[in-house]
C-alpha positions as CSV (number, residue, x, y, z in Angstrom):
1,M,13.2,27.0,30.0
2,D,11.3,24.2,31.8
3,I,11.7,20.6,30.6
4,P,8.8,20.1,28.1
5,W,7.2,17.3,30.0
6,E,3.6,18.5,30.5
7,I,2.4,16.2,27.7
8,R,0.9,12.8,28.7
9,N,3.7,10.5,29.8
10,E,2.0,7.2,29.0
11,D,4.1,5.6,26.3
12,N,1.2,4.6,24.0
13,D,-0.6,7.9,24.4
14,F,2.7,9.6,23.4
15,L,3.0,7.3,20.4
16,Y,-0.4,8.5,19.2
17,E,0.8,12.1,19.2
18,T,3.8,11.2,17.0
19,I,1.7,9.1,14.7
20,S,-0.7,12.0,14.2
21,L,2.1,14.4,13.5
22,L,3.7,12.1,10.9
23,N,0.4,11.5,9.3
24,R,0.3,15.2,8.5
25,I,3.8,16.0,7.5
26,A,5.7,12.9,6.3
27,K,4.5,11.7,2.9
28,V,6.2,9.9,0.1
29,N,5.2,10.0,-3.5
30,D,6.8,7.0,-5.2
31,E,4.2,4.4,-4.2
32,V,3.2,3.8,-7.9
33,F,6.7,3.0,-9.1
34,K,7.5,0.8,-6.1
35,S,4.2,-1.2,-6.6
36,F,4.9,-1.5,-10.3
37,E,8.4,-3.0,-9.7
38,L,7.2,-5.4,-6.9
39,A,4.3,-6.6,-9.1
40,L,6.6,-7.6,-11.9
41,E,8.7,-9.8,-9.5
42,D,6.5,-12.7,-10.6
43,K,8.1,-15.8,-9.0
44,R,6.2,-18.8,-10.3
45,E,5.9,-20.7,-7.0
46,S,5.6,-17.7,-4.7
47,H,2.4,-18.0,-2.7
48,S,3.0,-14.5,-1.3
49,I,1.7,-13.2,-4.6
50,L,-1.4,-15.3,-4.4
51,Y,-2.0,-14.3,-0.8
52,S,-1.9,-10.6,-1.7
53,L,-4.2,-11.2,-4.7
54,L,-6.7,-13.1,-2.4
55,A,-6.6,-10.1,0.0
56,L,-7.5,-7.9,-3.0
57,V,-10.6,-9.9,-4.0
58,I,-12.1,-9.5,-0.6
59,V,-11.9,-5.7,-0.7
60,S,-15.1,-4.1,-1.9
61,N,-15.0,-0.3,-1.1
62,A,-13.3,2.0,-3.5
63,K,-11.3,3.6,-0.7
64,E,-10.0,2.8,2.8
65,D,-10.8,-0.9,2.6
66,V,-7.8,-3.1,3.3
67,A,-7.6,-6.8,3.8
68,A,-4.9,-9.1,5.1
69,V,-4.8,-12.9,4.7
70,T,-2.6,-16.0,5.3
71,S,-3.0,-19.7,5.6
72,Y,-1.6,-22.7,7.5
73,Q,-1.6,-26.1,5.9
74,K,-1.4,-29.6,7.3
75,R,-1.0,-32.9,5.4
76,D,-4.6,-33.1,4.4
77,S,-6.1,-29.6,5.0
78,I,-5.7,-25.8,4.8
79,T,-6.9,-23.2,7.2
80,F,-7.3,-19.8,5.6
81,F,-7.2,-16.7,8.0
82,Y,-8.4,-13.3,7.0
83,T,-9.4,-9.9,8.4
84,K,-10.1,-6.4,7.2
85,N,-9.9,-2.9,8.6
86,D,-13.7,-3.1,8.7
87,L,-14.9,-6.7,8.5
88,S,-18.6,-7.1,7.7
89,E,-21.1,-10.0,7.4
90,S,-21.1,-9.5,3.6
91,T,-17.4,-10.1,3.5
92,V,-17.7,-13.3,5.5
93,D,-20.4,-14.5,3.1
94,H,-18.3,-13.6,0.1
95,V,-15.3,-15.5,1.4
96,E,-17.4,-18.6,2.1
97,K,-18.6,-18.5,-1.5
98,L,-15.0,-18.3,-2.8
99,A,-14.0,-21.2,-0.5
100,S,-16.9,-23.3,-1.8
101,L,-15.7,-22.7,-5.4
102,A,-12.2,-23.7,-4.5
103,K,-13.4,-26.9,-2.8
104,T,-15.5,-27.7,-5.9
105,A,-12.5,-27.2,-8.2
106,A,-10.4,-29.5,-5.9
107,R,-13.1,-32.3,-6.2
108,D,-13.7,-31.9,-10.0
109,T,-10.5,-32.9,-11.7
110,K,-12.1,-32.2,-15.1
111,M,-12.9,-28.6,-14.4
112,K,-11.0,-26.3,-16.9
113,S,-9.2,-23.1,-16.0
114,I,-11.6,-21.0,-18.1
115,D,-14.6,-22.4,-16.4
116,F,-13.1,-21.8,-13.0
117,N,-12.1,-18.2,-13.9
118,K,-15.6,-17.4,-15.1
119,A,-17.2,-18.6,-11.9
120,F,-14.5,-16.9,-9.8
121,I,-14.9,-13.5,-11.5
122,R,-18.7,-13.7,-11.2
123,H,-18.4,-13.9,-7.4
124,V,-15.6,-11.3,-7.3
125,F,-17.3,-8.9,-9.7
126,A,-20.5,-8.9,-7.7
127,Y,-18.8,-8.2,-4.4
128,C,-15.9,-6.0,-5.5
129,K,-17.7,-3.8,-8.0
130,P,-17.0,-0.4,-6.3
131,K,-13.3,-1.2,-6.1
132,I,-13.3,-2.6,-9.7
133,Q,-15.1,0.5,-11.1
134,R,-12.6,2.8,-9.4
135,R,-9.7,0.9,-11.0
136,L,-11.4,0.9,-14.4
137,S,-12.0,4.7,-14.1
138,D,-8.3,5.2,-13.3
139,L,-7.3,3.1,-16.3
140,R,-9.6,5.0,-18.6
141,D,-8.0,8.3,-17.3
142,R,-4.5,7.0,-18.0
143,L,-5.4,5.7,-21.5
144,T,-7.1,8.9,-22.5
145,K,-4.6,11.3,-21.1
146,T,-3.2,13.8,-23.7
147,K,-0.2,16.1,-23.7
148,P,0.8,19.3,-25.6
149,P,2.3,18.7,-29.0
150,T,5.6,20.2,-27.8
151,D,5.9,17.7,-25.0
152,V,8.3,14.9,-26.3
153,V,8.4,12.9,-23.0
154,P,6.6,9.6,-23.5
155,S,3.7,9.5,-21.1
156,T,0.5,8.6,-23.0
157,Y,-1.3,5.6,-24.5
158,E,0.0,6.6,-27.9
159,D,3.5,6.7,-26.6
160,L,3.3,3.2,-25.2
161,L,1.6,1.9,-28.3
162,S,4.5,3.4,-30.4
163,R,7.0,1.8,-28.1
164,Y,5.6,-1.7,-28.6
165,K,5.6,-1.1,-32.4
166,S,9.2,0.0,-32.4
167,L,10.3,-3.1,-30.4
168,E,8.5,-5.3,-32.9
169,S,10.7,-4.1,-35.7
170,D,13.9,-3.9,-33.7
171,P,16.2,-6.8,-34.7
172,S,18.4,-6.4,-31.6
173,V,15.5,-7.2,-29.2
174,S,14.5,-10.8,-28.7
175,S,10.8,-11.4,-29.2
176,A,10.8,-14.7,-27.3
177,P,8.3,-14.8,-24.5
178,K,9.8,-14.5,-21.0
179,S,6.6,-14.5,-18.9
180,T,3.1,-15.9,-18.8
181,A,1.8,-12.6,-20.0
182,D,4.2,-12.7,-23.0
183,K,3.0,-16.2,-23.9
184,E,-0.6,-14.9,-23.8
185,A,0.4,-11.9,-26.0
186,L,1.6,-14.4,-28.7
187,H,-2.0,-15.6,-29.1
188,Y,-3.0,-12.1,-30.3
189,S,-0.2,-12.0,-32.9
190,K,-0.5,-13.5,-36.4
191,T,3.2,-13.1,-36.9
192,G,4.3,-14.8,-33.7
193,N,5.9,-11.7,-32.3
194,V,5.4,-10.8,-28.6
195,F,5.5,-7.1,-29.3
196,D,3.0,-7.3,-32.1
197,G,0.7,-9.1,-29.7
198,L,1.2,-6.4,-27.0
199,Y,0.5,-3.7,-29.6
200,K,-2.7,-5.3,-30.6
201,T,-3.8,-6.1,-27.1
202,L,-3.2,-2.5,-25.9
203,R,-5.1,-1.1,-28.9
204,S,-8.0,-3.4,-28.2
205,L,-7.9,-2.6,-24.5
206,H,-8.1,1.2,-25.3
207,Q,-11.2,0.5,-27.4
208,E,-12.8,-1.6,-24.7
209,V,-12.1,0.9,-21.9
210,T,-13.2,4.0,-23.8
211,T,-16.4,2.6,-25.2
212,D,-17.8,0.4,-22.5
213,V,-20.2,1.8,-19.9
214,F,-18.7,0.6,-16.6
215,G,-22.0,0.7,-14.7
216,A,-23.5,-1.8,-17.2
217,L,-20.4,-4.0,-17.5
218,S,-21.1,-7.7,-17.0
219,A,-18.9,-10.1,-15.2
220,D,-18.1,-12.1,-18.3
221,T,-17.1,-8.9,-20.2
222,F,-15.0,-7.8,-17.3
223,L,-13.1,-11.2,-17.3
224,G,-12.0,-10.6,-20.9
225,L,-11.0,-7.0,-20.2
226,S,-9.1,-8.1,-17.1
227,M,-7.3,-10.7,-19.1
228,H,-6.2,-8.0,-21.6
229,C,-5.0,-5.8,-18.8
230,Y,-3.0,-8.7,-17.4
231,V,-1.2,-9.2,-20.7
232,V,-0.3,-5.5,-21.1
233,G,0.5,-4.9,-17.4
234,Y,2.7,-7.9,-16.8
235,A,4.6,-8.0,-20.1
236,S,8.3,-8.6,-19.4
237,A,9.3,-5.7,-21.6
238,N,7.7,-3.2,-19.2
239,L,10.7,-3.2,-16.9
240,D,13.0,-2.0,-19.6
241,I,10.4,0.5,-20.8
242,A,10.0,1.9,-17.3
243,K,13.8,2.5,-17.0
244,T,13.9,4.7,-20.1
245,S,10.3,6.1,-19.9
246,P,9.2,6.3,-16.3
247,N,6.2,8.5,-17.1
248,L,4.7,5.4,-18.8
249,V,4.6,3.6,-15.5
250,P,1.2,4.9,-14.4
251,I,-0.4,3.4,-17.5
252,M,1.2,0.0,-17.0
253,R,0.5,0.0,-13.3
254,A,-3.2,0.9,-14.0
255,C,-3.3,-2.2,-16.3
256,Q,-1.8,-4.3,-13.6
257,K,-4.4,-3.3,-11.0
258,V,-7.3,-4.3,-13.3
259,G,-5.4,-7.4,-14.5
260,D,-4.9,-8.6,-10.9
261,Y,-8.5,-9.9,-10.8
262,Y,-7.8,-12.3,-13.7
263,R,-4.4,-13.0,-12.2
264,C,-5.8,-14.1,-8.9
265,G,-8.2,-16.6,-10.4
266,H,-5.5,-18.0,-12.6
267,R,-3.1,-18.5,-9.8
268,L,-5.6,-19.9,-7.4
269,F,-6.7,-22.6,-9.9
270,R,-3.1,-23.4,-10.5
271,A,-2.4,-23.8,-6.8
272,I,-5.5,-26.1,-6.4
273,N,-4.4,-28.3,-9.2
274,K,-0.7,-28.3,-8.6
275,S,-0.8,-32.0,-7.3
276,A,-3.0,-34.7,-5.9
277,A,-1.9,-33.6,-2.5
278,S,-2.9,-30.0,-3.0
279,R,-6.3,-31.0,-4.2
280,I,-6.8,-33.1,-1.0
281,R,-5.9,-30.0,1.1
282,F,-8.2,-27.7,-0.8
283,K,-11.1,-30.3,-0.5
284,N,-10.7,-29.7,3.3
285,L,-10.3,-26.0,3.1
286,V,-11.4,-24.1,6.3
287,V,-11.8,-20.3,6.4
288,Q,-11.5,-18.4,9.6
289,Y,-12.1,-14.7,10.0
290,I,-10.5,-12.5,12.6
291,A,-12.7,-9.6,13.8
292,S,-11.4,-6.1,13.4
293,P,-11.2,-3.9,16.6
294,E,-13.6,-0.9,16.8
295,E,-12.2,2.5,15.7
296,L,-10.3,4.3,18.5
297,Q,-11.0,8.0,19.3
298,K,-8.0,9.7,21.0
299,E,-7.6,13.2,22.3
300,I,-4.4,14.7,20.7
301,D,-2.4,17.6,22.1
302,P,-3.3,20.4,19.6
303,D,0.1,22.1,20.0
304,Y,2.4,20.3,17.6
305,L,5.4,22.3,18.8
306,H,4.9,20.9,22.3
307,V,4.9,17.3,20.9
308,L,8.1,18.1,19.0
309,E,9.7,19.5,22.2
310,C,8.9,16.2,24.0
311,V,10.2,14.0,21.2
312,W,13.4,16.0,20.9
313,W,14.0,15.9,24.7
314,R,13.4,12.1,24.9
315,R,15.8,11.4,22.0
316,K,18.4,14.1,22.5
317,G,18.1,15.3,26.1
318,T,18.2,19.0,25.1
319,F,15.8,21.7,24.3
320,L,14.2,22.0,20.8
321,P,16.8,23.7,18.5
322,I,14.2,25.3,16.2
323,T,11.4,27.9,16.4
324,R,7.8,27.4,15.3
325,G,8.5,29.6,12.3
326,Q,11.4,27.5,11.2
327,F,9.3,24.3,11.4
328,L,6.4,26.0,9.5
329,A,8.7,27.2,6.8
330,K,9.2,23.6,5.8
331,Y,6.0,21.8,6.8
332,Q,3.3,24.5,6.9
333,K,1.3,22.8,4.1
334,G,0.8,19.6,6.1
335,I,0.6,21.1,9.6
336,K,-1.5,24.3,9.1
337,Q,-4.8,22.6,10.2
338,Y,-3.3,20.2,12.8
339,G,-4.8,21.9,15.9
340,T,-8.3,21.9,14.5
341,W,-8.7,18.2,15.3
342,P,-8.1,17.7,19.0
343,T,-9.9,14.3,18.8
344,Q,-8.8,12.0,16.1
345,K,-9.7,8.5,14.8
346,F,-7.2,5.7,14.8
347,V,-8.0,2.6,12.7
348,A,-6.6,-0.9,13.4
349,H,-4.7,-1.9,10.2
350,A,-5.5,-5.4,9.0
351,E,-2.0,-6.8,8.9
352,I,-1.3,-5.9,12.5
353,T,-4.7,-7.3,13.6
354,L,-4.0,-10.6,11.8
355,I,-0.5,-11.0,13.2
356,T,-1.3,-10.2,16.8
357,E,-4.3,-12.5,16.8
358,L,-2.5,-15.4,15.2
359,V,0.2,-15.1,17.9
360,D,-1.6,-14.2,21.0
361,K,-4.9,-16.1,20.4
362,Y,-4.0,-19.0,18.1
363,R,-0.3,-19.4,19.1
364,Y,0.8,-19.8,15.4
365,T,4.3,-19.2,14.2
366,P,5.2,-16.6,11.6
367,T,4.5,-17.1,7.9
368,V,3.8,-15.1,4.7
369,V,1.0,-12.5,5.0
370,G,-0.8,-11.1,2.0
371,V,-2.2,-7.6,2.0
372,S,-4.4,-6.0,-0.6
373,K,-2.0,-3.0,-0.8
374,N,1.5,-2.3,0.2
375,C,1.9,-1.8,4.0
376,C,2.2,1.7,5.6
377,A,5.4,2.7,7.4
378,I,3.9,2.1,10.8
379,C,2.9,-1.4,10.2
380,T,6.2,-2.1,8.5
381,A,8.1,-0.8,11.6
382,F,6.0,-2.8,14.0
383,V,6.7,-6.1,12.1
384,E,10.4,-5.2,11.7
385,G,10.5,-4.9,15.5
386,V,8.8,-8.3,15.9
387,N,11.1,-9.9,13.4
388,N,14.2,-8.4,15.0
389,S,13.1,-9.8,18.4
390,R,12.6,-13.3,16.9
391,A,15.8,-13.2,14.9
392,K,17.8,-12.8,18.1
393,Q,16.4,-16.2,19.1
394,T,16.9,-17.6,15.6
395,L,13.2,-18.0,15.2
396,S,11.1,-17.7,12.0
397,E,9.9,-14.3,10.9
398,W,6.9,-12.7,9.3
399,H,7.0,-11.9,5.6
400,L,4.8,-9.0,4.2
401,P,4.6,-7.2,0.9
402,G,6.5,-4.0,0.3
403,S,5.9,-0.7,2.1
404,H,4.8,2.6,0.4
405,G,6.4,4.5,3.4
406,N,3.4,6.7,4.2
407,H,2.1,7.2,7.7
408,Y,-1.6,7.0,8.8
409,N,-3.5,7.1,12.1
410,V,-3.0,3.5,13.0
411,Q,-4.4,2.0,16.2
412,L,-1.8,0.2,18.3
413,P,-2.7,-3.3,19.4
414,T,-2.9,-4.6,23.0
415,V,-0.4,-7.5,23.0
416,Q,0.9,-10.2,25.3
417,N,3.6,-12.0,23.5
418,S,7.1,-10.8,24.1
419,S,8.1,-10.4,20.5
420,L,4.9,-8.4,19.8
421,R,5.8,-6.1,22.8
422,D,9.2,-5.7,21.2
423,G,7.4,-4.7,18.0
424,I,5.6,-1.9,19.8
425,E,8.8,-0.7,21.4
426,H,10.6,-0.7,18.1
427,L,7.7,1.2,16.5
428,G,7.9,3.9,19.3
429,G,11.6,4.4,18.6
430,Y,11.0,4.5,14.8
431,L,8.3,7.2,15.2
432,Q,10.4,9.4,17.4
433,D,13.5,9.0,15.3
434,K,11.5,9.9,12.2
435,L,10.3,13.2,13.9
436,V,13.9,13.9,15.0
437,R,15.1,13.7,11.4
438,L,12.3,16.0,10.3
439,I,13.3,18.5,13.0
440,E,17.0,18.3,12.0
441,E,16.0,19.2,8.4
442,C,14.7,22.5,9.8
443,I,17.9,23.5,11.7
444,P,19.6,26.4,9.8
445,A,22.8,25.5,7.9
446,N,24.5,28.6,9.4
447,T,25.9,27.2,12.7
448,S,26.6,30.7,14.0
449,E,22.9,31.6,14.2
450,T,21.8,32.3,17.8
451,P,19.8,29.4,19.3
452,P,16.1,30.4,19.4
453,Y,15.8,29.9,23.1
454,W,18.5,32.4,24.0
455,S,16.1,35.3,23.4
456,S,12.4,35.7,23.5
457,S,10.0,37.0,20.9
458,D,9.7,40.7,20.1
459,T,6.0,40.5,20.9
460,E,6.7,39.8,24.6
461,Y,8.6,43.0,25.4
462,S,8.3,46.5,23.9
463,P,11.5,48.2,22.7
464,E,10.4,51.4,24.6
465,G,10.1,53.6,21.6
466,H,8.9,56.6,23.6
467,H,12.5,57.3,24.6
468,F,13.4,57.9,21.0
469,P,10.8,60.3,19.5
470,I,10.3,60.5,15.8
471,W,10.7,63.7,13.8
472,E,7.3,65.3,13.4
473,G,8.3,68.2,11.2
474,K,6.8,69.0,7.8
475,Y,7.8,66.7,5.0
């Protein structure tokens, strides 16, 4: 067998082949639970939470719209950088309006939190309405889900409501508030019990979501609804509930996603008014957008087995130890239509665009980056490579939100900085090692099985059946 080297030998071209394959066959399904746990890690002074929330409120489309943001502050000013997978003029105008509101709040020391939140949500609701309506629809679906009477596993609105009620009457459980959401829940309880407040808030939220017409929803009404979602979604009891009743996580996570719009305004106002120094910085707030690269169209080798042969040879130095059939037996669902798209679209992900521009163009050092959703595995591997390179020189590192582990068709950046180049190299190794592991999972457990390349397919040579005639007598 010849060495499988006919495929394009340019490193970046070859990376696009591996990215495309992983996009088809390597998926993880626990993004909801990971996001839920990360969201409840509510460190009071953590600006990484605020950054990710600010990224969320500049996302407008219901799908495939991701933003990344960060900021650098000086003694008397803040520069806020942002980008999106597809940055438009309407986004730039929206961010300018939010920046103007923040500067107004910094100048007006008498402005109250409720007034700021109302103005903030009016801007956000007008721009983010498609995304908000998608999250509200998902919340409605979660709150109206039913199950057969024989199903005793807690997974519905009624089950969560019942759980809050049982906690209210449980003397072994402390009802003292442990979070901001718990404190707000107390306002809805006449008995001063957090769980009673959560019970009543969830019941009210169910009524609001199932009776309101989302298309006619006003910004002020949404503010109240978002506040109620925040209380239920970020209640401290949810972590313990999730451990014993994981099927309730989708409901609580859906509440978090709607409540994040209130949460963002609340945290931003708090950041502005933290001190006299912070108000001075916000008075001199500057926003700077980073343009997103055009989508990249790449020709992809339609023969996935050829790509696998090349990856295996590069990493192992031997021929592929599995047949096409053995690979299809495990990954047919994801790979069956792979060859029908010889030309594929690769999109520049916002977090990579932001980091590479800040380093190569602006010469900034690493900081915390907020993203409107958890990062994909490819972006995570790239940043890990950059950080590994910088760590060897005892330099600062980039900090991103968690990763959901999925792979998408991500456009690779053109970079100059040495640590960024190391990030690309690390990503290449990650992608190929990932495919190697997937191939290894297809190798038969029986080690005595003949290697597939020792004999060719039966379709290539006839067994010469005419030398062995069949019996043609009467049956």
